[in-house]
BADREN-162090 format. One record per atom (N, C-alpha, C): residue in three letters; atom name; x, y, z. Coordinates in steps of 0.05 Angstrom, whole numbers, plus 32768, in hexadecimal, padded with zeros to 4 digits. Example, Ala and Ser with C-alpha at 12.3 -4.5 7.8 and 13.67 -1.06 7.14 Angstrom:
<rs>
('ala' 'N' (8108 7F8E 809C))
('ala' 'CA' (80F6 7FA6 809C))
('ala' 'C' (8108 7FBE 809C))
('ser' 'N' (8101 7FD3 808E))
('ser' 'CA' (8111 7FEB 808F))
('ser' 'C' (8102 8001 809D))
</rs>
This chain:
<rs>
('met' 'N' (8011 7FE9 8002))
('met' 'CA' (8005 8000 8000))
('met' 'C' (8011 8019 8002))
('thr' 'N' (800F 8029 7FEB))
('thr' 'CA' (801A 8045 7FF1))
('thr' 'C' (800F 8059 8004))
('pro' 'N' (8021 8068 800C))
('pro' 'CA' (801C 8081 8020))
('pro' 'C' (8000 808B 8017))
('val' 'N' (8000 8095 8001))
('val' 'CA' (7FE5 80A1 7FF5))
('val' 'C' (7FD3 808F 7FFD))
('glu' 'N' (7FD0 8078 7FF6))
('glu' 'CA' (7FBE 8061 7FFE))
('glu' 'C' (7FB8 8058 801D))
('ala' 'N' (7FD0 805A 8027))
('ala' 'CA' (7FCE 8058 8045))
('ala' 'C' (7FBE 8069 8058))
('gly' 'N' (7FC4 807E 8052))
('gly' 'CA' (7FB8 8097 8069))
('gly' 'C' (7F9A 808F 806C))
('phe' 'N' (7F9B 809A 8084))
('phe' 'CA' (7F85 8095 8097))
('phe' 'C' (7F7E 807C 809C))
('asn' 'N' (7F95 806A 809B))
('asn' 'CA' (7F94 8048 80A0))
('asn' 'C' (7F86 8042 8085))
('gly' 'N' (7F89 804A 806D))
('gly' 'CA' (7F7C 803C 8055))
('gly' 'C' (7F67 803B 8055))
('asp' 'N' (7F54 804F 8060))
('asp' 'CA' (7F3D 804C 805C))
('asp' 'C' (7F2C 805E 8049))
('ala' 'N' (7F27 8054 8035))
('ala' 'CA' (7F24 8068 8019))
('ala' 'C' (7F0B 807E 8021))
('ile' 'N' (7EF8 8072 8030))
('ile' 'CA' (7EE2 808A 8037))
('ile' 'C' (7EEC 80A0 8047))
('val' 'N' (7EFD 8097 8060))
('val' 'CA' (7F07 80AD 8067))
('val' 'C' (7F15 80C3 8057))
('gln' 'N' (7F25 80B2 8046))
('gln' 'CA' (7F3A 80C4 8035))
('gln' 'C' (7F28 80D8 802B))
('gln' 'N' (7F0F 80D0 801A))
('gln' 'CA' (7F03 80DF 8008))
('gln' 'C' (7EEE 80F6 8019))
('glu' 'N' (7EEB 80EB 802F))
('glu' 'CA' (7EDF 80FA 8046))
('glu' 'C' (7EEF 811B 804E))
('ile' 'N' (7F07 810F 8056))
('ile' 'CA' (7F1E 811D 805F))
('ile' 'C' (7F20 8136 8042))
('arg' 'N' (7F21 812E 802A))
('arg' 'CA' (7F24 813C 8014))
('arg' 'C' (7F0E 814F 800F))
('lys' 'N' (7EF9 8146 8012))
('lys' 'CA' (7EDD 8155 8013))
('lys' 'C' (7EDA 816D 8024))
('ile' 'N' (7EE1 8163 803E))
('ile' 'CA' (7EEA 8179 8056))
('ile' 'C' (7EF9 818F 8049))
('ile' 'N' (7F11 8186 8046))
('ile' 'CA' (7F22 819A 803A))
('ile' 'C' (7F19 81AE 8027))
('arg' 'N' (7F0E 819F 8011))
('arg' 'CA' (7F02 81B5 7FFC))
('arg' 'C' (7EEE 81C4 8004))
('thr' 'N' (7ED9 81B6 8014))
('thr' 'CA' (7EBB 81C6 801A))
('thr' 'C' (7EC8 81E2 8029))
('phe' 'N' (7EDA 81DB 803D))
('phe' 'CA' (7EE0 81F0 8056))
('phe' 'C' (7EF9 81FC 804A))
('asp' 'N' (7F00 81FB 8030))
('asp' 'CA' (7F1A 8207 802A))
('asp' 'C' (7F30 8207 8044))
('ile' 'N' (7F34 81EF 804B))
('ile' 'CA' (7F4A 81F1 805E))
('ile' 'C' (7F66 81F1 8059))
('lys' 'N' (7F73 81FE 8067))
('lys' 'CA' (7F94 8209 805E))
('lys' 'C' (7FA4 81F7 806E))
('tyr' 'N' (7F9E 81F1 808A))
('tyr' 'CA' (7FB7 81E5 80A1))
('tyr' 'C' (7FA7 81D2 80AC))
('ala' 'N' (7FB4 81C0 80B7))
('ala' 'CA' (7FAE 81AA 80C2))
('ala' 'C' (7FC3 81A6 80D6))
('val' 'N' (7FBF 819C 80F1))
('val' 'CA' (7FCB 8192 8104))
('val' 'C' (7FC6 8178 810A))
('glu' 'N' (7FDB 8164 810B))
('glu' 'CA' (7FD5 8144 8111))
('glu' 'C' (7FE8 8144 8123))
('thr' 'N' (7FDB 8131 8138))
('thr' 'CA' (7FEB 8126 814F))
('thr' 'C' (7FED 8109 814C))
('gly' 'N' (800A 80FF 8150))
('gly' 'CA' (8003 80E5 814D))
('gly' 'C' (800D 80DB 8130))
('thr' 'N' (801F 80E4 8124))
('thr' 'CA' (802A 80E1 8107))
('thr' 'C' (802A 80C5 80F7))
('phe' 'N' (8034 80B0 810F))
('phe' 'CA' (803E 8094 810A))
('phe' 'C' (8050 809E 80F7))
('val' 'N' (804F 808F 80DA))
('val' 'CA' (8066 8094 80C9))
('val' 'C' (8061 80AB 80AF))
('gly' 'N' (804A 80B5 80B5))
('gly' 'CA' (8041 80CE 809F))
('gly' 'C' (802E 80CB 808C))
('asn' 'N' (8022 80B5 8085))
('asn' 'CA' (8010 80B0 8076))
('asn' 'C' (7FFA 80C0 8071))
('ser' 'N' (7FEB 80C5 8084))
('ser' 'CA' (7FD7 80D7 8089))
('ser' 'C' (7FDC 80F3 8089))
('thr' 'N' (7FF5 80F9 8090))
('thr' 'CA' (8002 8111 8088))
('thr' 'C' (8003 811B 806A))
('ile' 'N' (8009 8102 805E))
('ile' 'CA' (8010 8106 803F))
('ile' 'C' (7FF8 8110 8035))
('gln' 'N' (7FE1 80FF 803C))
('gln' 'CA' (7FC6 8103 8033))
('gln' 'C' (7FBC 8125 8034))
('leu' 'N' (7FC3 812E 804F))
('leu' 'CA' (7FBF 814A 8053))
('leu' 'C' (7FCA 815B 8041))
('cys' 'N' (7FE0 8152 8040))
('cys' 'CA' (7FF9 816B 802E))
('cys' 'C' (7FF1 8168 8010))
('leu' 'N' (7FED 814D 8003))
('leu' 'CA' (7FE4 814A 7FE9))
('leu' 'C' (7FC6 815C 7FE3))
('asn' 'N' (7FB8 815F 7FF9))
('asn' 'CA' (7F9E 816D 7FFA))
('asn' 'C' (7FA1 8189 8002))
('gly' 'N' (7FBA 8196 7FFF))
('gly' 'CA' (7FC7 81AC 8001))
('gly' 'C' (7FC3 81C0 8017))
('cys' 'N' (7FC2 81AC 802D))
('cys' 'CA' (7FC4 81B5 804B))
('cys' 'C' (7FDE 81BE 8053))
('glu' 'N' (7FEA 81CE 8060))
('glu' 'CA' (7FFD 81D4 8068))
('glu' 'C' (8000 81C2 8083))
('thr' 'N' (800A 81AE 8087))
('thr' 'CA' (8006 819D 809E))
('thr' 'C' (8020 819C 80B5))
('his' 'N' (8011 819F 80C7))
('his' 'CA' (8022 8199 80E5))
('his' 'C' (8022 817E 80EE))
('thr' 'N' (8035 816A 80F4))
('thr' 'CA' (802E 8159 8105))
('thr' 'C' (8044 8151 8117))
('ile' 'N' (803D 8146 812A))
('ile' 'CA' (804B 813E 813E))
('ile' 'C' (804A 8121 8149))
('glu' 'N' (8062 8113 8150))
('glu' 'CA' (8066 80FA 8154))
('glu' 'C' (807E 80F9 8168))
('lys' 'N' (8071 80EC 8183))
('lys' 'CA' (807F 80E9 819C))
('lys' 'C' (8095 80D2 819D))
('gln' 'N' (8091 80BE 818C))
('gln' 'CA' (809F 80A6 818B))
('gln' 'C' (80BB 80AE 8173))
('glu' 'N' (80D3 80B0 817F))
('glu' 'CA' (80EB 80B6 816B))
('glu' 'C' (80EE 80A7 8152))
('lys' 'N' (80E9 808E 8159))
('lys' 'CA' (80E7 8077 8142))
('lys' 'C' (80D4 807D 8128))
('leu' 'N' (80BF 8088 8131))
('leu' 'CA' (80AD 808D 811F))
('leu' 'C' (80AF 80A9 8111))
('phe' 'N' (80B4 80BE 8125))
('phe' 'CA' (80BE 80D6 811B))
('phe' 'C' (80D5 80D6 8106))
('ile' 'N' (80E5 80C3 810A))
('ile' 'CA' (80FA 80C1 80F2))
('ile' 'C' (80EE 80B8 80DB))
('glu' 'N' (80E2 80A5 80DE))
('glu' 'CA' (80D4 8096 80C0))
('glu' 'C' (80BD 80B2 80BA))
('ala' 'N' (80AF 80B7 80CB))
('ala' 'CA' (80A2 80D1 80B7))
('ala' 'C' (80AB 80E3 80AF))
('arg' 'N' (80C1 80F0 80C0))
('arg' 'CA' (80CF 8108 80B6))
('arg' 'C' (80DA 80FE 809C))
('lys' 'N' (80E5 80E1 8094))
('lys' 'CA' (80EF 80DB 807A))
('lys' 'C' (80DA 80D2 8060))
('asn' 'N' (80C4 80CD 806D))
('asn' 'CA' (80AD 80C8 8058))
('asn' 'C' (80A3 80EB 804E))
('leu' 'N' (80A4 80F7 805E))
('leu' 'CA' (8098 8115 805C))
('leu' 'C' (80B0 8127 8050))
('ala' 'N' (80C4 8121 804E))
('ala' 'CA' (80D3 8130 803F))
('ala' 'C' (80D0 8141 8029))
('lys' 'N' (80C1 8138 801A))
('lys' 'CA' (80C1 813F 8001))
('lys' 'C' (80A3 814F 7FFC))
('tyr' 'N' (8097 8158 8014))
('tyr' 'CA' (8081 8168 8015))
('tyr' 'C' (808B 8184 8028))
('ser' 'N' (808C 8198 8015))
('ser' 'CA' (8091 81B2 8021))
('ser' 'C' (8080 81BA 8031))
('asn' 'N' (8065 81AC 8033))
('asn' 'CA' (804F 81BD 8040))
('asn' 'C' (804A 81A7 8057))
('ala' 'N' (8061 8193 8064))
('ala' 'CA' (805D 8183 8077))
('ala' 'C' (8074 8191 808E))
('his' 'N' (8068 8190 80A5))
('his' 'CA' (807C 8198 80B5))
('his' 'C' (807C 8181 80CE))
('cys' 'N' (808D 8174 80D7))
('cys' 'CA' (808B 815D 80E7))
('cys' 'C' (809A 8167 80FF))
('tyr' 'N' (808E 815D 8112))
('tyr' 'CA' (809E 8168 812E))
('tyr' 'C' (80A8 814F 8143))
('his' 'N' (80BC 814E 814D))
('his' 'CA' (80B8 8134 815F))
('his' 'C' (80B1 8141 817E))
('gly' 'N' (80A7 8131 8190))
('gly' 'CA' (80A1 813B 81AB))
('gly' 'C' (8080 8134 81B4))
('asp' 'N' (807E 813E 81CA))
('asp' 'CA' (8064 8138 81D4))
('asp' 'C' (8051 814D 81D1))
('ser' 'N' (803B 8149 81C5))
('ser' 'CA' (8028 8156 81B9))
('ser' 'C' (801C 816F 81CB))
('lys' 'N' (8021 8163 81EA))
('lys' 'CA' (8014 8177 81FE))
('lys' 'C' (8026 818F 81FC))
('ile' 'N' (803E 8188 81FA))
('ile' 'CA' (8054 81A5 81F9))
('ile' 'C' (8054 81B1 81DA))
('leu' 'N' (8057 819C 81C9))
('leu' 'CA' (8057 81AB 81AB))
('leu' 'C' (8040 81BB 81A0))
('leu' 'N' (8025 81AE 81A6))
('leu' 'CA' (800D 81BB 819D))
('leu' 'C' (800B 81D8 819F))
('pro' 'N' (800D 81E4 81B9))
('pro' 'CA' (8008 81FA 81BF))
('pro' 'C' (801E 8210 81AD))
('glu' 'N' (8035 8205 81A8))
('glu' 'CA' (804A 8211 819D))
('glu' 'C' (803F 8213 817D))
('ile' 'N' (8036 81FF 8171))
('ile' 'CA' (802D 8201 8158))
('ile' 'C' (8019 8213 8158))
('leu' 'N' (8003 820E 8160))
('leu' 'CA' (7FE8 821C 8165))
('leu' 'C' (7FF4 823D 8164))
</rs>
């Protein structure tokens, strides 16, 4: 499964609804906590969102940062969302 297919746990209906919400409400920014390896982040980026995502586990953060490197609208942070979220918002 490619990252695009895997975003939102590979659920095509959720992917379609997220695209619809982004278009309907002209969403430009997204904040995600729990990046895992970045697949859902990629979905958000491909739909035009400037996306900030936080991953606490170092191993997953490293993998996500690698997967997101080619997306200029993806910003990946390593740490606890309780601490980082207020700084991002």
